[in-house]
Steps between C-alpha positions, in 0.01 A plus 500: 500500500770463765624166633518459879859436604378272778253266327515591128131597471434759225347809657354814333758776463319718753531238779753570775434171679455157349137392472602134547742504795469852645872579476630827364534497119868467412594373844481607863537843653803547725383536861780752559503736200182399311680416174348230278714185500480197266387171644755248617729750675560515874643854521399834347720605206451867589583514870621152597222438755377144557179419310415160638345493846646153547844646455455753776272354763665256735179364651127541489470670838704806596486805721570805285497876503247584231282786378134423439277705268121497482314678219122518499247645259339805657120502490474150355173423681315805368648441153367145502151623576479721190721343233464186291675203670678400180634852452614509862678166464684609185594836649628356828683217324678742269587728790638215709710377208656845481549502877670160475731631230600788727570263789717272285681794338600621846624158613199395706279194497121491477399291799126479441187670376217528750179635347573853391845520663853390418769393746863519394820423687844651450789296642337160447614271352806715416614786725647824368673759711237757392177299520322771700591762238390268219165442666434870550609581145264229376216641708557849361517360145159334547327834530338601176551160332128478431275777374197315637622396846677655797705306753579535868841359589651394833860389548682369808843351572595252769576139579275242337480125493522349153296183512253274323140528617214276397470171319646629175812617688511836327785706643402828665614729780335543839557722798405834650683676217235370258212604726629855539550537123140393445373746765703785349343427163153523655593836655637641171291717272468479123842494327665539839800295612530460878805327644618390842788652694767247408409518132535878508829473685650256250374681189564856620819531295311501169135567585331813633254441785249705693454392860144434610364499853526151654206289391274280708486175304277204563676235707777732627504611864700816437477755218728413209734758342409557136648690207362594158735434209513803273753432224816310412815710510800376312772553251254559223354819639812677607424481869761238579849453364546161661713624786437623852373849566812689599372590847414137571815339365692281741864597545748335267747289700741229401483582130813711451658255255180460298449875477863558408459261208178666380656846524802382303274363226306827486821706482613282212176557310534875540871514421508261203144572379440129451219275616524243776267246660514417872292222651417502871384163624406375845212369705193707576573776750878473483538862386508513118243781478677693773821497297309635198352770723845617600641488148199685356535773761868551423460482121186710493690827532650466152310215334155416370370217717218260411392229743232236477396160634410198291132442590405193696159445345257604231696386193680717240782564743755591234284766330409649837869531594584655162214749527612604848861560392393694192268714711782589738755569224257715302452545126756600239264724308556291185172333402660200329711414805237575764225298328720192473625537856145529632408180319732315739252591771207360302384824339549402133460774244259403216782549250694218668218244514584366154844386612560139595625421852868473403502824305315683778752380757788631290326835459443519877865423577613767253267753662606416853866533404431840346306602813795408721743679269285810501461515875861412578615793290360720777638299794594135570222251571444272798223246442409251776252214476420312820353150540651376175450140613138550391589602147401280207753371251385738227557806720844378605604431139383846385695668783811300416478590132434865581808525721707337227397785267579787740853414608614853408220673689560620859231290666528278805234230523458354849295180515406371845332174587506180697735217404227299324389468139705551185558876504854479639629310197398741223757777554842335459693828513318630807658541842321312776479608864377224726349680799552287810347520847664738745752379755406506868674832567334678208161344574528619861596849382195505271274384780627772732454762229135399461396527865414842642698693761726229642686186389393142550639308793736212416239227553232685300740569214617138496141371492406727209815435299482123551137497389564719196800304376669813365213595267444880525129476420454239770679725749284798403170313512577324829589831666195671353277228641644498854500880509140518380392240758684672786755221517801729553550580868742772610752365751799698626575687180412226253206292380420144594227279356188467710406166347584259220525601136194421289539462124371811317237413236701682234791261552266203527367582155850521348613175657180311419542598135856374507383172649216455250737560208658163581384173361288277719787272597737787575239680708437183700874464553525852643201432727655176624829673581304779676330238718819309575689816595872558484709206384251298295652206312401340168381192687285701740334691217427172323348352816253789500376377163716659229634237261863542390539813711853573384381570145267771634727640771816555294340743250348694791848544644628619162209747483586639843175390663668238717841496670709187533772467761818299483324192638240505224219631721245749373329811631275759336733787413253781566359483857181677390450265206534212746222655705268547203567148368412359841189712543351391168453154648163440670525439873403134467768447236758670721414259781543199271827628357647569845399155619671352194804718562522373859540150362810598302645755743876491546483552878262451788479879532383538138255214548351675804486833317306353209255313720442814705423696183262224391315522833456872443291422194325192642462563874207257531694197377568328833741245358702773331506708819628204704766420240614862495512524880723193523734624229522847654573355843776274369649784294490739795685256724759439228560872462546543875754217492681692225501818715256676264299612798261756354408282202458201729275692738290628212440154356437338838250770595320454168488125571346573840244728336400208276459262796849357555528379862823302550577594866880512487498706182249744652719530809799571282304772321393657829860491628622686193230761545638550850857525368387782271302677776174421318358368824129549434526290184687236696232489768231463230678190367541360852125531555457230233685247719346367825688588820523133590511254210607191692839510331753625759746621236237700311362638828848608614569667167166678513571630851846615391376682186206654685739649756717646224203668332381649831817706556360821359148465641577360847875477585450351846276227362763434235769451768275257687419315178865467402588362844215249458626409152851443636359266764291309242799450272712388795237241592501374141880484500526740206806696609527700179146635537560560869802712411288707260239562768766638737662705222161639392430590864833686512402705194161580654668619820741715301212661312338578837818679615589231755851458365660316793226233502527485123869412523426216741233347275719538191790333679272208593390457139861530376621231739230258377575574132871447554432177689289351220712650221220712350690766306195703378398548863852602601510759221157636598604546863824668395298757309312608808777458753698755301223752568429402857872483588673759276791527739606145420806526270369201307174678402611623157652160419176327599303712261744464211504123548120486510476704179753281319320186611164632374650605166664161449168324565297744294279565805380850420300535819810423708695745280246768585520428873880517485496824300262676734705393802819621331337831412387560859836384639694749289235769561538464877879514489597731217217737403689795655810419293640626171392458139648152451315356797176673408529362147531146639187549711312653205592207277387242754178695553438510124556125462268436795224720358524352151500137612230567758269650241580222254409237759195689628659544844379856547619533858858415405476720192385777731808458717724535197320808370498670841869433562578624151291812555679590823842444345404720203390771743838483680673530161296811415308322220165628621288427194623142494429473873140615451451268201625194688284583801192543285567170330504344846166668567358337187567147624231272635560570870254541783482871585561434870802276444843608617636475145232735368577738790869490409412583138297803605784612725776488237275680252434767763874540558577536129218744434594701809853526362357631172336780697143378452234587761445151641350372824685226690319166463360319800751255644417141583455406865660163428831416665634297208833607346346639182264726694797616707687581180206715387523702826877541467489608136223751562701653783807510276303665220387780732852555630660509155234745379557724799142464618377510859520165676206446733582385852308174449710425194831567674424302816440159345800301614362149550715364218675165536865457411420423136320829443768705672708460186252717312295664773771609739641777281175686424381446859815665639471782247137549597595534867761765404231692310272471803770642728538181705877473462565241769240265351659557159839398639359180653313403183799576275726281718259204483468547124878513464542181704235319292671614181842388624366153583345477151817629334296784346777758459280780353253469788791507750624827351152654487415411859839625621452830315161554664640413841773759439243760389297439814811557711568828315153644563531376859824703528758218501714587195800291605308174507346589165843553343629175650207312342527666159873497434538123440209496252661681211238582234290196403284492186124532483259634760737389776764735362252787483411447868873513583528831309194623687661421837816687401292792379320514835846513657564813295697366205403741220646284222300202622186718502568611140568143384182383673287765332647417158427129543156524665346723229503252209372227733203711613602469867458851646465354850870419499598867490261610775765505772447526874779651703 
């Protein structure tokens, strides 16, 4: 008789389960490794896994990634018709008991029995990182369990809901994953295991599959991919050494120091012929196995290498590891040694069965030592065991004692595992390598090495590296997923991401197992921090329901699962673990937690964020929606007040989407849309406000904002509307608003190319602002007056003052406006100058582009990128010029807009300079300054490339004084190319005069040089010399045009210098001389 460890009932010796309480005789089976464990313990003594569901499950309901198995008796109906019912019952009961044993041994849970079928779940209540593999291995092990019955087995992996159903509140799993598993079982034949696609994908590393044609399953609209499981592959059959197949190995980056240490240890073993133990420890996927791969490759040329993995399930892990190592090392040929060594793997020779356990262990250790001595006499030994965190205490103690007995044997034992369990403390003389995540640079290098053909773009690389947190496996799996799903899009020599990054199921399984290994309180703490987001405090976590949060949070920080900053705030250390912890919560629970979090939020922005998330999970809760809309509106206004424009717009728009209708706040939102050239969005917001509300102030503001948003669609209507707004504000006595209406009208006129009228309107607005002492208005007018009146010597000072004022206030939108004005101002005056001046323009353009993109002001960002592209082209940096232009083309701009036209033009110019066969883009018919710039730069590109200039391109001379700074030089050059020398002289003179007024010295020199060249080809050499002699030799393109004029005059040295300078800049048009 055997006493039950759970209840004490005396059971017959043949019983495996207690007849009184149903528990396993001698204790429970470990859900991870299957080992029998005495009652009263919470963790398995063999592998360290949690035994008590209460220790691991944070709540009754969860969303989990799980693998569901159905097994059904084949032909049960026909069997029932012919056999005795009692015999059938005994046979089926015995078979299902054996099936249950298989499920438990592989770490699964029997969910229910339904008639002649069994349903089991792997990953509930406790997740393992290999649940899919465990389920398939269990299914394969079920075949042939019964001599009287055959089983059909279906397995599927996916998201399930763990919940209680029915009055008895029995916990089960529900979802489409369960339905598909059941349908696959019905489609399977006798002793056949059919699995779904995700199951096959996750288990493919250790299981052989045969793909089946997609199956039409009941309840599914589309055929379902299906695979037949054939056999388990693993370390026990010689088909897998625990590492990557060489052809599929990821590159080794960022591990030079680790590899140097391992190589040094191996050299020491070989040189001193002494044993050593090295332990590699780190989180799953950090690269321990990859280091062993590299070491085994290098040592394999002169060593005998044996590699294995401590098994995750099935029990008898130690004997299986020993058997695998012995198989790889081979026999000694000495019967006494080989028989005792084999007994370590469970194959006990009859002659040894009389020994007691202690004596047998000593005999086995003696034999293993002799085996290692024998084999090392031929060549040194490298033995590696992976996943040592799964090893039981007995296995660890035997290994430790063995290594103590072979100190004078040239063997290097490498033990790799995660930093959990007791295995790290049993080898006091071992060297330990703690394998850490990769740094950003190394992680980026790994990511680029894993993508085909071309590198990742900066934003794509940053997204992947941030998500992976430096874990090489995470990097590899994320890239594999986006590549498989077509998420890598080629863009100008690199890859960008087409969409967001989903979490690969393989990583979900690893992280879910890590989460389930925590106790219930610790798991809840991680989930609370995941809900709260960055910067959770002890008090906030407690308010979400965790008593004495600090006692749970501190150990999680020590374990590396949470981070704590200097202010005592917490965040989940692994961004992917944060995602999994959050996703395990049911949607209704998420809504409740976010609503609770809103009540303890540290800022109005965080409060709004939490309420918005709650609405996403409970969109039909009207009270919640109204509360969220109010919080989002208030937070959006606060952010706009703090100059966080894009964030403020985003929150205000979300508030509007949820029904927020405060008129002044909506008008403010619409105005900002207009400021950012997002006019259609602004008009959509305005449509929510009546044209006449009865409130004169609101009506005036609506008329003002409506006019601003109409500038792109209907400029004339915008001018009329702004005049009307100015009159309304004057009637209300609001001088400040009146000044803005006049200033806005001046900007609109400038954008229409009506520069003189623009100056008048801007002056009117400036006078009002100065009269009422409104400094923001004064600074805004200065920014545009500097463009409309570049000849004013105060222009540069205006812009510098406006930029300083914006920086002091932290007004990033005003900073952007000042930067773009400064960039254009310097572009107009100095783009033909030398390297120093071009560098200043390029830097301003870069700052403009970066801040514009950061603030979502794509039009301003486009200006910066286009200016930068043209400057790069003038510097001869053609690839950079093309890249900047293409980035401008990727912005959210209307295709017909002048900015988009400018982007196409500068890209054309850069690609033309590279010698590509390109067609000139269509020019805009608009008369605004940006469209004029596009015409000028296209003409310049043709001239510099030495291409034919069409008559229609050379005749456009309707430029105002502002555009003469840039347009006069290429226009004069175009007339020279066309043979119209007198027109060239007239245009060059006007351009020179405009440049002199604007103090643009490079443009003065360039225009003078072209005027001189025109005189030469017209036959007046004396006048040409008189014009050229005072110029000297300026820097930049202006200097090259001076050399060109001298060369046309016949100066051979000037011609040689011109040719030498024009070549590297890809400007062959400069050396095409007309005499």
